[in-house]
C-alpha positions in Angstrom: 301.4 -229.6 2.4 305.4 -229.8 3.1 306.1 -231.5 0.1 304.2 -230.4 -2.9 302.4 -233.4 -4.7 302.1 -231.4 -7.9 303.9 -233.2 -11.0 305.3 -231.1 -13.7 305.0 -232.9 -16.9 307.1 -232.0 -19.8 307.2 -233.6 -23.3 310.7 -234.2 -23.9 310.1 -235.0 -27.5 310.0 -231.1 -27.8 313.3 -230.8 -26.3 316.4 -230.8 -28.9 317.3 -234.2 -29.8 321.1 -233.8 -29.4 323.5 -236.7 -29.1 326.3 -234.6 -27.6 326.2 -236.5 -24.4 325.8 -240.0 -23.0 324.1 -241.2 -19.9 326.2 -243.4 -17.8 323.3 -245.3 -15.8 323.3 -248.3 -13.8 319.8 -249.6 -14.7 317.9 -252.3 -12.7 314.5 -253.9 -12.7 314.2 -253.8 -16.5 314.9 -255.9 -19.4 318.2 -255.3 -20.9 316.8 -254.2 -24.4 314.3 -251.7 -22.5 317.0 -250.5 -20.2 319.4 -249.8 -23.2 316.5 -248.1 -25.2 315.5 -245.8 -22.2 319.3 -244.8 -21.6 319.9 -243.9 -25.1 316.5 -241.9 -25.3 317.5 -240.1 -22.1 321.0 -239.2 -23.5 319.3 -237.9 -26.6 316.7 -235.9 -25.0 318.7 -234.6 -21.9 322.2 -234.5 -23.4 323.4 -232.2 -20.6 322.2 -234.3 -17.7 324.5 -236.8 -16.5 322.3 -239.8 -15.4 323.9 -241.7 -12.5 321.4 -244.3 -11.7 318.3 -245.5 -13.4 315.7 -247.8 -11.8 312.3 -248.9 -13.5 311.1 -250.9 -10.4 309.7 -248.4 -7.9 307.2 -246.8 -8.3 305.2 -249.3 -10.7 305.1 -247.9 -14.2 307.7 -245.3 -13.8 311.4 -245.0 -13.9 313.2 -243.3 -11.2 316.3 -241.5 -12.6 319.0 -239.9 -10.5 321.3 -237.3 -11.8 323.7 -236.7 -8.8 321.5 -235.3 -5.8 318.8 -234.7 -8.2 315.8 -237.1 -8.5 313.1 -237.3 -11.3 311.0 -239.8 -13.1 310.1 -240.6 -16.5 308.1 -243.2 -18.6 309.7 -246.5 -19.7 310.1 -244.6 -23.3 311.3 -241.3 -22.0 308.6 -239.2 -23.4 307.3 -237.6 -20.4 309.4 -235.9 -17.4 307.9 -235.9 -14.0 309.4 -233.8 -11.3 308.0 -233.8 -7.8 307.5 -236.3 -4.8 305.7 -239.6 -5.2 303.9 -240.6 -2.4 302.4 -244.4 -1.7 299.0 -243.6 -0.1 298.6 -247.2 1.1 301.7 -247.2 3.1 301.7 -243.3 3.7 305.4 -243.2 2.5 307.1 -240.4 0.6 309.0 -242.5 -1.9 311.0 -239.8 -3.0 312.2 -238.4 0.2 313.2 -241.9 1.4 315.4 -242.1 -1.7 316.8 -238.6 -1.1 317.8 -239.4 2.2 319.6 -242.4 1.1 321.4 -240.4 -1.5 322.5 -237.8 0.8 321.5 -238.2 4.4 323.6 -235.1 5.6 321.6 -232.6 3.5 317.9 -233.5 4.1 315.8 -230.3 4.5 312.0 -229.7 5.0 311.6 -228.2 1.5 312.2 -230.2 -1.7 314.3 -228.5 -4.2 312.7 -227.1 -7.3 313.8 -228.9 -10.5 312.7 -228.6 -14.1 313.7 -229.3 -17.5 316.0 -226.7 -18.9 315.6 -225.2 -22.4 318.7 -226.9 -23.5 317.5 -230.3 -22.8 319.2 -230.7 -19.0 317.5 -231.2 -15.8 318.7 -228.6 -13.2 317.8 -227.2 -9.9 316.3 -223.8 -10.0 316.6 -223.0 -6.3 319.6 -223.7 -4.4 318.5 -226.1 -1.5 318.5 -224.0 1.8 321.0 -225.2 4.3 319.1 -225.8 7.7 320.5 -223.6 10.2 320.8 -225.1 13.7 321.1 -221.5 15.3 318.6 -219.9 13.0 316.5 -218.8 16.0 315.5 -219.4 19.6 312.0 -220.0 21.0 310.5 -220.5 24.3 308.2 -223.4 24.8 307.1 -222.3 28.3 303.5 -221.3 27.3 302.8 -224.5 25.5 300.4 -226.8 27.3 301.7 -229.9 28.6 298.7 -231.8 27.1 300.0 -231.0 23.4 303.0 -233.1 24.1 303.6 -236.9 24.0 306.3 -237.9 26.1 308.3 -241.0 25.1 312.2 -242.2 25.0 314.6 -243.0 27.4 317.0 -241.4 29.8 319.2 -239.5 27.5 319.5 -235.7 26.5 316.0 -234.2 26.1 314.5 -232.5 23.0 311.2 -231.3 21.8 309.9 -232.3 18.3 307.4 -230.8 16.1 306.4 -233.6 13.8 303.8 -235.0 11.3 303.2 -238.7 11.3 303.1 -238.9 7.6 306.6 -237.0 7.4 309.4 -239.4 6.0 311.9 -237.3 7.7 310.2 -237.5 11.1 309.8 -241.1 10.8 313.8 -241.5 10.1 314.3 -239.0 13.1 312.1 -241.1 15.3 314.1 -244.1 14.5 317.6 -242.2 15.4 316.4 -240.5 18.5 315.1 -244.1 19.8 318.4 -245.5 19.0 320.0 -242.8 20.9 318.0 -243.2 23.9 316.9 -239.4 23.8 314.1 -238.3 25.9 311.5 -236.9 23.5 308.6 -234.4 23.9 306.8 -235.0 20.6 304.5 -232.2 19.5 302.6 -233.0 16.4 301.3 -230.4 14.0 299.3 -231.3 10.9 301.3 -230.5 7.6 300.3 -233.4 5.7 296.6 -233.6 6.8 297.3 -235.8 9.7 295.5 -234.2 12.4 293.0 -237.4 13.0 296.0 -239.5 13.4 297.8 -237.1 15.8 294.3 -237.2 17.9 294.5 -240.8 17.9 298.1 -241.0 19.5 297.4 -238.3 21.7 294.3 -239.9 23.3 295.9 -243.4 23.3 296.4 -245.2 26.6 299.9 -246.1 25.8 301.1 -243.1 23.9 304.7 -244.2 23.2 303.4 -247.3 21.6 301.0 -245.3 19.6 303.7 -243.1 18.3 305.4 -246.3 16.9 301.9 -247.2 15.4 301.6 -244.0 13.8 305.1 -244.0 12.1 304.5 -247.4 10.9 301.3 -246.4 8.9 299.0 -248.5 10.9 295.4 -247.6 11.5 294.7 -245.5 14.7 291.6 -245.3 16.6 289.8 -242.2 16.9 290.7 -239.8 19.7 288.3 -238.9 22.4 290.3 -236.9 24.8 291.1 -233.2 25.0 293.0 -232.4 21.9 293.3 -228.7 22.5 297.1 -229.1 23.0 297.4 -229.9 19.3 295.5 -226.6 18.5 298.4 -224.9 20.8 301.1 -226.7 18.9 299.9 -225.7 15.4 299.3 -222.1 16.5 302.8 -222.0 17.9 304.2 -223.4 14.7 302.5 -221.0 12.6 303.6 -218.0 14.8 307.2 -219.1 14.5 307.1 -220.0 10.8 307.4 -223.6 11.2 305.9 -224.6 7.8 307.5 -227.8 7.3 308.6 -231.0 9.7 310.5 -232.0 11.6 311.5 -229.0 13.8 313.7 -229.7 16.8 313.9 -227.4 19.7 316.6 -227.8 22.5 315.9 -227.0 26.2 317.8 -223.9 25.8 315.4 -222.7 22.8 317.9 -223.4 20.0 316.1 -224.4 16.9 316.9 -227.0 14.1 314.8 -227.0 10.9 314.6 -230.3 9.2 316.3 -233.8 9.5 319.8 -234.3 10.9 321.7 -237.4 11.2 322.6 -239.1 14.3 326.0 -237.6 14.7 324.8 -234.3 14.5 322.1 -234.8 16.8 324.3 -236.2 19.6 326.7 -233.3 19.1 323.9 -230.7 19.1 322.0 -231.9 22.2 325.0 -231.8 24.1 325.0 -228.0 23.6 327.1 -227.6 20.4 326.1 -225.3 17.8 
């Protein structure tokens, strides 16, 4: 799975109870007394982590804590620290990815940063976020069968996208490319267990509409057509190391790994690096 669903639980009561720092949070969706208590507890248990925002509304039962560009979760009493991505299985949304995208849309990458509670009561990134490289490689799509591509879009520049219909970044990319009027050859690959959805879209009478339906999280009818093109997509992705989505391929073979904002896409699709 591109975004690991594992949650790292740490008993922050075991961390040093130092009051050498303060958390300057902007809490919301919680009673004032509870917010104040949580802010105080976080400042005591994570003294070296500067809290920039606190929200105890979404997801229910947890408090979302933002420390700069880092995101993690805690219970209302700040006893447990939870690091990872939170998924809504009813709407098929990656809530963490959506929030990270709103925090810093220019740096979204297909792999989440690894974060943990440090020995001195701070939350820090242990691995630097890899900066996606638009010219990391070039590939040829010539051998891929046409029946693995879903064609949609307008009359603008053309791009091939390897995507997963449960990928939050892919959903945002779909919206951006639609707004740009781009011509898209979408080649689904199952990174998040979405093969059945991809088959439903591929076999739909109106594939372009089916793409919108799939990204909206609505139920797709089962596919009953030749879906061997999806096998080819996934084999191609494995062969070229496309372990996450989205992956964009320009007509000249240039590759972009991960989401990019619209301004970048418009320039890149015109041939810019």
